[in-house]
RODO-2510 file (C-alpha; in nm, 4 decimals, decimal comma):
residues 520
     n   res          X          Y          Z
     1     m     2,8428    -1,5125     1,7190
     2     k     2,8957    -1,1455     1,6267
     3     a     3,0412    -1,2489     1,2916
     4     l     2,7191    -1,4354     1,2135
     5     v     2,4724    -1,1764     1,3447
     6     d     2,6231    -0,8476     1,2235
     7     p     2,5871    -0,9097     0,8467
     8     m     2,2131    -0,9721     0,8897
     9     l     2,1357    -0,7234     1,1670
    10     y     2,3139    -0,4240     1,0179
    11     r     2,2654    -0,4757     0,6449
    12     n     1,9798    -0,2210     0,6563
    13     l     2,0553     0,0756     0,8839
    14     e     1,8396     0,3783     0,9668
    15     l     1,9787     0,6974     1,1197
    16     s     1,7072     0,9253     1,2575
    17     e     1,7505     1,2907     1,3410
    18     n     1,5712     1,4027     1,6565
    19     d     1,6431     1,7660     1,7294
    20     g     1,9720     1,7238     1,5470
    21     k     2,0992     1,4051     1,7041
    22     l     2,1530     1,0615     1,5570
    23     k     1,9217     0,8050     1,7120
    24     p     2,0816     0,4631     1,6823
    25     t     2,2124     0,3342     2,0121
    26     a     2,5333     0,4923     2,1299
    27     h     2,6983     0,1537     2,1173
    28     t     2,6101     0,1043     1,7494
    29     f     2,7197     0,4552     1,6562
    30     k     3,0485     0,4077     1,8342
    31     r     3,1099     0,0822     1,6501
    32     l     3,0412     0,2441     1,3114
    33     l     3,3228     0,4933     1,3657
    34     d     3,5652     0,2510     1,5290
    35     t     3,8490     0,1835     1,2838
    36     t     3,9128    -0,1566     1,4453
    37     d     3,5477    -0,2674     1,4056
    38     d     3,4244    -0,4142     1,0765
    39     l     3,0584    -0,3295     1,1399
    40     s     3,0529    -0,0599     0,8702
    41     l     3,1465    -0,3199     0,6077
    42     h     2,8112    -0,4944     0,6533
    43     v     2,5887    -0,1910     0,5847
    44     r     2,4384    -0,2001     0,2359
    45     d     2,1277     0,0174     0,2713
    46     l     2,1235     0,3450     0,4661
    47     v     1,8077     0,5431     0,5440
    48     v     1,8338     0,8923     0,6920
    49     s     1,5092     1,0102     0,8553
    50     g     1,4235     1,3613     0,9654
    51     t     1,3069     1,5318     1,2807
    52     r     0,9715     1,4393     1,4214
    53     r     0,6785     1,6303     1,2732
    54     g     0,5650     1,9312     1,4699
    55     s     0,8968     1,9920     1,6443
    56     t     0,9052     2,3473     1,7798
    57     n     1,2664     2,3562     1,8943
    58     v     1,3861     2,6131     1,6409
    59     g     1,6103     2,8149     1,8690
    60     n     1,9032     2,5778     1,8400
    61     l     1,8089     2,4299     1,5003
    62     k     2,1310     2,5357     1,3268
    63     e     2,3486     2,4076     1,6123
    64     t     2,1784     2,0710     1,6253
    65     s     2,1748     2,0502     1,2456
    66     d     2,5516     2,1028     1,2364
    67     h     2,5989     1,8166     1,4846
    68     f     2,3674     1,5914     1,2874
    69     l     2,5251     1,6609     0,9495
    70     g     2,8792     1,6330     1,0836
    71     d     2,8084     1,2950     1,2412
    72     l     2,6287     1,1826     0,9271
    73     e     2,9198     1,2682     0,6991
    74     r     3,1563     1,0718     0,9220
    75     v     2,9279     0,7677     0,9134
    76     i     2,8825     0,7763     0,5358
    77     g     3,2572     0,7994     0,4901
    78     k     3,2923     0,4639     0,6650
    79     l     3,0314     0,2737     0,4616
    80     h     3,2506     0,1471     0,1788
    81     r     3,0033    -0,1119     0,0497
    82     l     2,6927     0,1030     0,0380
    83     q     2,4359     0,0082    -0,2289
    84     s     2,1395     0,2360    -0,1545
    85     f     2,0877     0,5661     0,0266
    86     s     1,7507     0,7173     0,1228
    87     w     1,7082     1,0807     0,2270
    88     n     1,3798     1,1302     0,4161
    89     v     1,4627     1,4590     0,5853
    90     r     1,2726     1,7900     0,5908
    91     r     1,5768     1,9998     0,4961
    92     p     1,7719     1,9958     0,1682
    93     i     2,0507     1,7433     0,1418
    94     p     2,3909     1,9029     0,2135
    95     e     2,6171     1,9570    -0,0844
    96     a     2,9014     1,7690     0,0876
    97     i     2,6888     1,4558     0,1237
    98     i     2,5495     1,4527    -0,2302
    99     v     2,8979     1,5151    -0,3719
   100     m     3,0357     1,2290    -0,1624
   101     l     2,7665     0,9959    -0,2934
   102     e     2,8096     1,0967    -0,6570
   103     q     3,1886     1,0689    -0,6480
   104     d     3,2350     0,7584    -0,4351
   105     w     2,9233     0,5567    -0,5292
   106     p     2,8310     0,6424    -0,8908
   107     n     2,6099     0,3315    -0,9122
   108     i     2,4287     0,3759    -0,5823
   109     t     2,0470     0,3792    -0,5720
   110     l     1,9403     0,7152    -0,4280
   111     s     1,5858     0,7514    -0,2900
   112     a     1,3983     1,0543    -0,1592
   113     g     1,0694     1,0594     0,0254
   114     s     0,9188     1,2911     0,2848
   115     h     0,5884     1,4739     0,3253
   116     d     0,7993     1,7831     0,3890
   117     l     1,0574     1,7303     0,1146
   118     p     1,1514     2,0830     0,0006
   119     i     1,0731     2,1355    -0,3665
   120     t     1,3708     2,3735    -0,3664
   121     d     1,6073     2,0836    -0,2945
   122     t     1,7060     2,0675    -0,6606
   123     r     2,0482     1,9232    -0,5756
   124     l     1,8759     1,6056    -0,4557
   125     l     1,5795     1,6028    -0,6937
   126     y     1,7956     1,6568    -1,0032
   127     s     2,0785     1,4248    -0,9020
   128     p     2,1611     1,1595    -1,1650
   129     l     2,1730     0,9067    -0,8792
   130     l     1,8053     0,9540    -0,7909
   131     r     1,6182     0,6342    -0,8736
   132     s     1,3179     0,6452    -0,6370
   133     l     1,0981     0,9389    -0,5335
   134     s     0,7934     0,9674    -0,3062
   135     f     0,6344     1,3046    -0,3714
   136     c     0,3555     1,4492    -0,1552
   137     i     0,1255     1,6921    -0,3312
   138     l     0,0305     1,8834    -0,0163
   139     n     0,2333     1,8416     0,3008
   140     h     0,0803     1,8278     0,6478
   141     t     0,2480     2,1443     0,7732
   142     a     0,1573     2,3740     0,4839
   143     t    -0,0100     2,7007     0,5839
   144     v    -0,3072     2,7554     0,3554
   145     t    -0,4306     3,1117     0,3122
   146     a    -0,7081     3,2671     0,1068
   147     t    -0,4593     3,4891    -0,0782
   148     r    -0,2976     3,2064    -0,2719
   149     q    -0,4056     3,1183    -0,6208
   150     p    -0,5749     2,7763    -0,6641
   151     e    -0,2865     2,6283    -0,8667
   152     q    -0,0495     2,6903    -0,5774
   153     y    -0,2155     2,4151    -0,3763
   154     s    -0,0676     2,1544    -0,6071
   155     k     0,2995     2,0643    -0,6490
   156     l     0,2355     1,8708    -0,9687
   157     p     0,3873     2,1424    -1,1940
   158     e     0,7073     2,1221    -0,9889
   159     l     0,6988     1,7430    -1,0090
   160     r     0,6844     1,7683    -1,3877
   161     e     1,0086     1,9660    -1,3820
   162     v     1,1728     1,7024    -1,1625
   163     l     1,0691     1,4255    -1,3998
   164     l     1,1944     1,6116    -1,7060
   165     r     1,5302     1,6796    -1,5410
   166     n     1,5855     1,3252    -1,4108
   167     p     1,5884     1,0583    -1,6843
   168     n     1,7306     0,7989    -1,4431
   169     l     1,4267     0,7934    -1,2128
   170     r     1,2626     0,4495    -1,2076
   171     k     1,0231     0,4505    -0,9087
   172     l     0,7680     0,7248    -0,8466
   173     s     0,4971     0,7538    -0,5816
   174     i     0,2561     1,0478    -0,6085
   175     e     0,0943     1,0929    -0,2687
   176     f    -0,2176     1,3004    -0,2115
   177     e    -0,2912     1,3833     0,1497
   178     y    -0,6309     1,2727     0,2754
   179     n    -0,8950     1,5445     0,3014
   180     w    -0,6606     1,8138     0,1714
   181     i    -0,9505     1,9767    -0,0110
   182     d    -1,1865     1,9494     0,2854
   183     r    -0,9316     2,1045     0,5210
   184     r    -0,8623     2,3935     0,2843
   185     v    -1,2339     2,4732     0,2641
   186     k    -1,2725     2,4373     0,6409
   187     w    -0,9827     2,6697     0,7189
   188     t    -1,0387     2,9420     0,4613
   189     g    -1,3842     2,9036     0,3107
   190     i    -1,2335     2,8728    -0,0380
   191     t    -1,4572     2,6769    -0,2723
   192     a    -1,2626     2,7061    -0,5984
   193     n    -1,1547     2,3746    -0,7462
   194     p    -0,7773     2,3468    -0,6789
   195     r    -0,5570     2,2958    -0,9825
   196     v    -0,3469     2,1365    -1,1180
   197     l    -0,4815     1,7838    -1,0573
   198     n    -0,2526     1,6054    -1,3001
   199     l     0,0898     1,6599    -1,4491
   200     p     0,0708     1,9624    -1,6850
   201     l     0,2446     1,7840    -1,9710
   202     r     0,3348     1,9216    -2,3116
   203     r     0,3688     1,7302    -2,6358
   204     s     0,7475     1,7697    -2,6359
   205     d     0,7905     1,6337    -2,2803
   206     r     0,9740     1,3065    -2,2276
   207     l     0,9261     1,1421    -1,8885
   208     p     1,1717     0,8847    -1,7516
   209     p     1,0850     0,5208    -1,8324
   210     l     0,9400     0,4346    -1,4921
   211     q     0,9382     0,0766    -1,3680
   212     e     0,7128     0,1413    -1,0665
   213     l     0,4341     0,3984    -1,0391
   214     t     0,2037     0,4543    -0,7397
   215     f    -0,0873     0,6898    -0,6777
   216     s    -0,1825     0,7008    -0,3102
   217     g    -0,4348     0,8993    -0,1111
   218     p    -0,8074     0,9585    -0,1679
   219     p    -0,9305     0,7580    -0,4677
   220     e    -0,9551     0,9359    -0,8012
   221     t    -0,7810     1,2512    -0,6797
   222     y    -0,5429     1,2381    -0,9740
   223     e    -0,7441     1,3424    -1,2787
   224     f    -0,7150     1,0802    -1,5541
   225     d    -0,9199     1,2602    -1,8178
   226     q    -0,8973     1,1356    -2,1752
   227     k    -0,6809     1,4209    -2,3043
   228     h    -0,4322     1,3787    -2,0215
   229     c    -0,4133     1,0010    -2,0680
   230     k    -0,3305     1,0478    -2,4377
   231     m    -0,0540     1,2880    -2,3395
   232     l     0,0753     1,0431    -2,0779
   233     r     0,0931     0,7671    -2,3369
   234     k     0,2906     0,9891    -2,5723
   235     c     0,5338     1,1250    -2,3115
   236     m     0,6480     0,8007    -2,1457
   237     d     0,7624     0,4545    -2,2497
   238     w     0,5011     0,2463    -2,0686
   239     s     0,6499    -0,0813    -2,1875
   240     q     0,9101    -0,0551    -1,9090
   241     l     0,6553    -0,0363    -1,6251
   242     r     0,6615    -0,3397    -1,3936
   243     r     0,4419    -0,2303    -1,1023
   244     l     0,1344    -0,0049    -1,1128
   245     d    -0,0625     0,0926    -0,8009
   246     l    -0,3812     0,2912    -0,8608
   247     g    -0,5062     0,2437    -0,5046
   248     i    -0,8778     0,1701    -0,5271
   249     s    -0,9326     0,3994    -0,8238
   250     c    -1,0887     0,2704    -1,1443
   251     p    -0,9875     0,5234    -1,4155
   252     q    -1,1672     0,4273    -1,7359
   253     h    -0,9718     0,6589    -1,9668
   254     f    -0,6406     0,5265    -1,8352
   255     f    -0,7572     0,1705    -1,8983
   256     e    -0,8700     0,2479    -2,2518
   257     v    -0,5802     0,4678    -2,3636
   258     i    -0,2762     0,3166    -2,1906
   259     g    -0,3838    -0,0411    -2,1123
   260     n    -0,2425    -0,1940    -2,4296
   261     s     0,0968    -0,0263    -2,3721
   262     l     0,1737    -0,2114    -2,0470
   263     s     0,3484    -0,5079    -2,2068
   264     s     0,5878    -0,5707    -1,9145
   265     l     0,3487    -0,5144    -1,6237
   266     e     0,3892    -0,7727    -1,3471
   267     s     0,1975    -0,6225    -1,0534
   268     l    -0,1301    -0,4273    -1,0553
   269     t    -0,3324    -0,2702    -0,7733
   270     m    -0,6710    -0,1170    -0,8577
   271     g    -1,0330    -0,0818    -0,7554
   272     i    -1,3587    -0,1752    -0,9232
   273     r    -1,6285     0,0882    -0,9136
   274     t    -1,8720     0,1720    -1,1907
   275     g    -2,1589     0,4037    -1,2702
   276     n    -2,2331     0,7696    -1,2138
   277     r    -2,0926     0,7806    -0,8597
   278     r    -1,8203     0,9680    -0,6766
   279     f    -1,6257     0,9029    -0,3600
   280     t    -1,7382     1,0995    -0,0562
   281     h    -1,4004     1,2589     0,0176
   282     w    -1,3432     1,3839    -0,3394
   283     q    -1,6566     1,5486    -0,4748
   284     h    -1,4858     1,7202    -0,7698
   285     g    -1,3079     1,4144    -0,9082
   286     p    -1,3786     1,2381    -1,2365
   287     l    -1,6331     0,9642    -1,2671
   288     t    -1,5311     0,6012    -1,2480
   289     c    -1,5845     0,3408    -1,5211
   290     d    -1,9232     0,3586    -1,6922
   291     d    -1,9603    -0,0189    -1,6619
   292     l    -1,7453    -0,3293    -1,6217
   293     s    -1,6501    -0,3589    -1,9892
   294     p    -1,3436    -0,1259    -1,9751
   295     t    -1,2234    -0,2953    -1,6565
   296     k    -1,2531    -0,6453    -1,8026
   297     a    -1,0850    -0,5404    -2,1272
   298     f    -0,8006    -0,3828    -1,9302
   299     l    -0,7524    -0,6947    -1,7184
   300     v    -0,7344    -0,9063    -2,0339
   301     s    -0,4701    -0,6733    -2,1803
   302     v    -0,2392    -0,7239    -1,8778
   303     c    -0,3043    -1,0951    -1,8241
   304     g     0,0667    -1,1753    -1,7822
   305     l     0,0583    -1,0362    -1,4272
   306     h     0,2264    -1,2191    -1,1413
   307     e     0,0427    -1,0119    -0,8787
   308     l    -0,3125    -0,8747    -0,8873
   309     n    -0,4673    -0,6698    -0,6049
   310     i    -0,8333    -0,5755    -0,6467
   311     t    -1,0590    -0,3901    -0,4054
   312     d    -1,4063    -0,4527    -0,5426
   313     l    -1,6608    -0,1882    -0,4395
   314     d    -1,9172    -0,3192    -0,6889
   315     h    -1,9069    -0,6778    -0,5611
   316     a    -1,8584    -0,7811    -0,9224
   317     v    -1,6816    -1,1104    -0,8547
   318     g    -1,9307    -1,2920    -1,0755
   319     s    -1,8158    -1,0856    -1,3752
   320     i    -1,4452    -1,0486    -1,2926
   321     s    -1,3622    -1,3988    -1,1687
   322     p    -1,4193    -1,5615    -1,5131
   323     v    -1,1594    -1,3215    -1,6573
   324     i    -0,9099    -1,4213    -1,3875
   325     l    -0,9813    -1,7919    -1,4290
   326     r    -0,9542    -1,7737    -1,8072
   327     e    -0,6578    -1,5385    -1,8512
   328     y    -0,4380    -1,5447    -1,5397
   329     r    -0,2615    -1,8791    -1,5595
   330     v     0,0781    -1,7537    -1,4336
   331     i    -0,0464    -1,5420    -1,1425
   332     r     0,1420    -1,5928    -0,8143
   333     k    -0,0369    -1,3515    -0,5803
   334     l    -0,4089    -1,2691    -0,5840
   335     y    -0,5768    -1,0230    -0,3477
   336     y    -0,9500    -0,9912    -0,4146
   337     h    -1,1492    -0,8162    -0,1444
   338     a    -1,5096    -0,6993    -0,1760
   339     s    -1,4861    -0,3714     0,0133
   340     i    -1,7737    -0,1604     0,1421
   341     d    -1,9309     0,1082    -0,0749
   342     r    -2,0059     0,3665     0,1921
   343     n    -2,2044     0,5928    -0,0417
   344     n    -2,4693     0,3315    -0,1160
   345     a    -2,4784     0,1081     0,1899
   346     h    -2,7720     0,1758     0,4218
   347     q    -2,6626     0,3540     0,7369
   348     h    -2,8015     0,0967     0,9776
   349     r    -2,7571    -0,2296     0,7925
   350     s    -2,4694    -0,4376     0,6707
   351     p    -2,3413    -0,3532     0,3224
   352     p    -2,4976    -0,5605     0,0435
   353     y    -2,2104    -0,8032    -0,0045
   354     k    -2,2372    -1,0625    -0,2793
   355     y    -1,9860    -1,3433    -0,2425
   356     e    -1,9645    -1,5103    -0,5788
   357     w    -1,6350    -1,6937    -0,5321
   358     t    -1,8343    -2,0146    -0,5189
   359     p    -1,6733    -2,3445    -0,4185
   360     q    -1,6786    -2,4338    -0,7879
   361     a    -1,4968    -2,1136    -0,8868
   362     l    -1,2418    -2,1676    -0,6104
   363     g    -1,1874    -2,5204    -0,7367
   364     m    -1,1158    -2,3851    -1,0842
   365     l    -0,8773    -2,1287    -0,9362
   366     r    -0,6856    -2,4101    -0,7665
   367     t    -0,6539    -2,6252    -1,0780
   368     q    -0,5941    -2,3543    -1,3367
   369     c    -0,3605    -2,1206    -1,1447
   370     r    -0,0991    -2,3682    -1,0301
   371     d     0,1651    -2,0987    -0,9762
   372     l    -0,0518    -1,9229    -0,7165
   373     k     0,1371    -1,8900    -0,3864
   374     d    -0,0383    -1,6073    -0,2026
   375     l    -0,4188    -1,5774    -0,1886
   376     t    -0,6444    -1,3234    -0,0131
   377     i    -1,0163    -1,3727    -0,0602
   378     d    -1,3592    -1,3201     0,0975
   379     f    -1,5604    -1,5872     0,2764
   380     p    -1,9387    -1,5787     0,3143
   381     l    -2,1265    -1,6970     0,6171
   382     v    -2,4075    -1,9398     0,5351
   383     e    -2,7075    -1,8373     0,7438
   384     g    -2,4717    -1,7285     1,0212
   385     h    -2,2600    -2,0445     1,0087
   386     w    -1,9068    -2,1155     0,8878
   387     p    -1,9118    -2,1958     0,5109
   388     v    -1,8117    -2,5627     0,5192
   389     e    -1,8013    -2,6126     0,1413
   390     h    -1,5850    -2,3049     0,0841
   391     a    -1,3491    -2,4119     0,3618
   392     r    -1,3301    -2,7677     0,2272
   393     t    -1,2330    -2,6336    -0,1167
   394     l    -0,9705    -2,3943     0,0189
   395     a    -0,8183    -2,6756     0,2247
   396     q    -0,7178    -2,8353    -0,1063
   397     f    -0,4925    -2,5384    -0,1994
   398     s    -0,1829    -2,7244    -0,0818
   399     h     0,0441    -2,5311    -0,3217
   400     l    -0,0164    -2,1984    -0,1404
   401     d     0,2472    -2,0427     0,0849
   402     k     0,0126    -1,7807     0,2345
   403     l    -0,3650    -1,7670     0,2712
   404     k    -0,5770    -1,4826     0,4091
   405     v    -0,9551    -1,4967     0,4424
   406     f    -1,1930    -1,2059     0,5112
   407     v    -1,5174    -1,2979     0,6870
   408     e    -1,7896    -1,0300     0,6920
   409     l    -2,0156    -1,0886     0,9914
   410     g    -2,2927    -0,8471     0,8932
   411     s    -2,5428    -0,7099     1,1433
   412     d    -2,7340    -1,0285     1,2165
   413     a    -2,6430    -1,2833     1,4831
   414     s    -2,4033    -1,5616     1,3839
   415     d    -2,1925    -1,8346     1,5398
   416     f    -1,9237    -1,5710     1,5909
   417     s    -2,1068    -1,2745     1,7410
   418     a    -2,4425    -1,1465     1,8586
   419     a    -2,6640    -0,9229     1,6443
   420     y    -2,5483    -0,5649     1,6075
   421     h    -2,7896    -0,2803     1,5311
   422     q    -2,6604     0,0719     1,5832
   423     d    -2,8569     0,3857     1,6679
   424     a    -2,8305     0,7102     1,4714
   425     m    -2,5671     0,8569     1,7025
   426     g    -2,3367     0,5558     1,6984
   427     t    -2,3418     0,5050     2,0761
   428     i    -2,4143     0,1311     2,0999
   429     p    -2,0974    -0,0739     2,1613
   430     m    -2,0267    -0,3623     1,9281
   431     p    -2,0746    -0,7162     2,0643
   432     e    -1,7641    -0,9161     2,1397
   433     l    -1,6363    -1,1799     1,9023
   434     n    -1,6853    -1,5442     2,0020
   435     f    -1,3185    -1,6147     2,0630
   436     a    -1,3443    -1,9916     2,0962
   437     a    -1,5478    -2,0387     1,7785
   438     s    -1,3239    -1,8056     1,5765
   439     k    -1,0083    -1,9739     1,6976
   440     k    -1,1455    -2,3200     1,6215
   441     v    -1,2429    -2,2515     1,2591
   442     t    -0,9022    -2,0924     1,1971
   443     e    -0,7151    -2,3918     1,3354
   444     d    -0,9444    -2,6368     1,1601
   445     l    -0,8864    -2,4712     0,8219
   446     f    -0,5096    -2,4698     0,8706
   447     t    -0,4827    -2,8334     0,9759
   448     a    -0,7273    -2,9461     0,7052
   449     v    -0,4754    -2,8346     0,4428
   450     f    -0,2219    -3,0819     0,5835
   451     v    -0,4786    -3,3571     0,6216
   452     n    -0,5285    -3,3331     0,2456
   453     n    -0,1559    -3,3050     0,1751
   454     p     0,1013    -3,3571     0,4533
   455     y     0,3631    -3,1982     0,2256
   456     s     0,1701    -2,8760     0,1691
   457     s     0,3847    -2,5623     0,1358
   458     l     0,1434    -2,3486     0,3416
   459     t     0,3342    -2,1465     0,6016
   460     s     0,0772    -1,8919     0,7213
   461     l    -0,2974    -1,8470     0,7495
   462     e    -0,4942    -1,5420     0,8613
   463     v    -0,8691    -1,5369     0,9160
   464     c    -0,9878    -1,1771     0,9476
   465     f    -1,3391    -1,1183     1,0831
   466     l    -1,4927    -0,7876     0,9703
   467     r    -1,7776    -0,5849     1,1078
   468     h    -1,8919    -0,2400     1,0074
   469     l    -1,9715     0,0168     1,2749
   470     h    -2,1420     0,3537     1,2678
   471     e    -2,0151     0,6819     1,4028
   472     d    -2,2158     0,9928     1,4765
   473     r    -2,5125     1,0249     1,2355
   474     g    -2,4551     0,6794     1,0964
   475     q    -2,1250     0,7272     0,9139
   476     q    -1,9762     0,3845     0,8513
   477     y    -1,6313     0,2548     0,9307
   478     a    -1,4910    -0,0952     0,9613
   479     n    -1,3292    -0,2984     1,2374
   480     q    -1,1404    -0,6217     1,2043
   481     n    -1,0394    -0,9031     1,4362
   482     s    -0,7648    -1,1296     1,3052
   483     f    -0,6464    -1,4787     1,3940
   484     r    -0,3020    -1,5620     1,2540
   485     i    -0,1274    -1,8978     1,2330
   486     q     0,2407    -1,9380     1,1478
   487     r     0,3885    -2,2774     1,0713
   488     l     0,7039    -2,3807     1,2558
   489     e     0,9694    -2,4370     0,9896
   490     r     1,2704    -2,5714     1,1773
   491     d     1,3883    -2,9100     1,0572
   492     d     1,3069    -3,0671     1,3934
   493     s     0,9632    -2,8991     1,4256
   494     p     0,6604    -3,1270     1,4583
   495     s     0,4065    -3,1543     1,1800
   496     p     0,1245    -2,8975     1,1786
   497     l    -0,1058    -3,1908     1,2504
   498     d     0,0891    -3,2442     1,5731
   499     g     0,0839    -2,8803     1,6822
   500     g     0,3777    -2,7535     1,4777
   501     y     0,2530    -2,3953     1,4531
   502     t     0,2061    -2,0777     1,6538
   503     m    -0,1124    -1,8734     1,6765
   504     d    -0,1592    -1,5028     1,7325
   505     a    -0,5181    -1,4435     1,8411
   506     p    -0,5645    -1,1224     2,0431
   507     g    -0,9431    -1,1359     2,0017
   508     l    -0,9727    -0,7549     1,9920
   509     w    -1,1431    -0,5359     1,7354
   510     v    -0,9056    -0,3010     1,5492
   511     d    -0,9895    -0,0126     1,3154
   512     c    -0,9420    -0,0776     0,9454
   513     n    -0,8252     0,1771     0,6927
   514     a    -1,1771     0,3090     0,6512
   515     r    -1,0755     0,6122     0,4494
   516     t    -0,9809     0,4144     0,1422
   517     g    -1,2106     0,1211     0,1997
   518     r    -0,9085    -0,1069     0,1803
   519     v    -0,8529    -0,3416     0,4715
   520     v    -0,4917    -0,4227     0,5498
***
């Protein structure tokens, strides 16, 4: 049994430092160093994680660090078939470890990512093995004082140096901490606009040909002005990019300047937001797209995508869905969620959702996008009732592997919950969800797929009920309540029509990621 389990269980191994000690079980650690045990031969991916944030045990830091690093070197020396190594630790990587990696595994994939990654760790950041980097612009533990110059609040100039010195880097995530501007103003009273808000590139710079690029944090924090986008296009080979994640930002200049250069793009994550509006948590950021024309033109230019993730704050499905139906014939995964626009929604009413994925449009999506395997989409309620026609159409998507449906309940009463009207102070509790009704429609939708096609490939369904609450003074945030069905896939499992599935239905409201507007 051990011979069967070990290759799967220990292929990916994480070693976590907690006050200088390795945290896998003592039994596992002992086996890794046992010369008569072959466990170390199964490890392919090793992740080293740092001490817990906020640790105050500095008195014996060096002693515990010596124990940690000594044990770590011994473990690495045993992993003869290592393929990837990730360093997510708050201190610089020891010279002995990086030398060991570079000498013994010249083809290994080295990754680095930590909110507290020291910018002075040039041995790691400039290593020719480094392929993946997650870089936080302002870490959580930084001490902000009024004596610093504004440009010192950004690590983007240092990131530029890392990119110029590391031509082998292929994956980059630029992470902005939420509310980093608000906290700086709150702590120090500084009101100057912090700079730099994008990479300070020069015409002679040559960035590595990235294959994956992510911008995370408050939307539109990274400043995609027209001049910068032209410099970005010149300094990097964008034809190599496979995955682009813009969060829920909608940067018009990026779309217009770089869109036609993304010839190999396979996965795109973005938002839709137009007009002279700004996000609440970034008041100094650039405006979004003037109208939908740049967004639609950009989507046409990257129509060879296999994965498209859109958070639509304009509820522009009626304008965007024809582009998807016309251009995206090879798409495999589609996430299209009409998120709340908290700046424009009335404080005491449901957001003005417009569900324009009509049954007819869904029918076209089914027939024209035959490669589609994973679909996330919004469902409307029809006068407080389950949308029978929408459900009937979705039940014909027998070629899907995964289906997720968002159902916005609004403030009025429905078959699934009582009316909800909040006061200005946000003190009225939200009504409970009708568990029986919610469970029934979820099961009915799942089994209907197999009524239409007993050989359907559908393995999972999630129906996520949404409702927007109000905090003190009417500030909105979202809660969700999910019902998940997983098909039993053993050869001797009964058909889904005969109960061959499991259901996870806690029936409890859970906070969404209200800061970004994206529900996960």
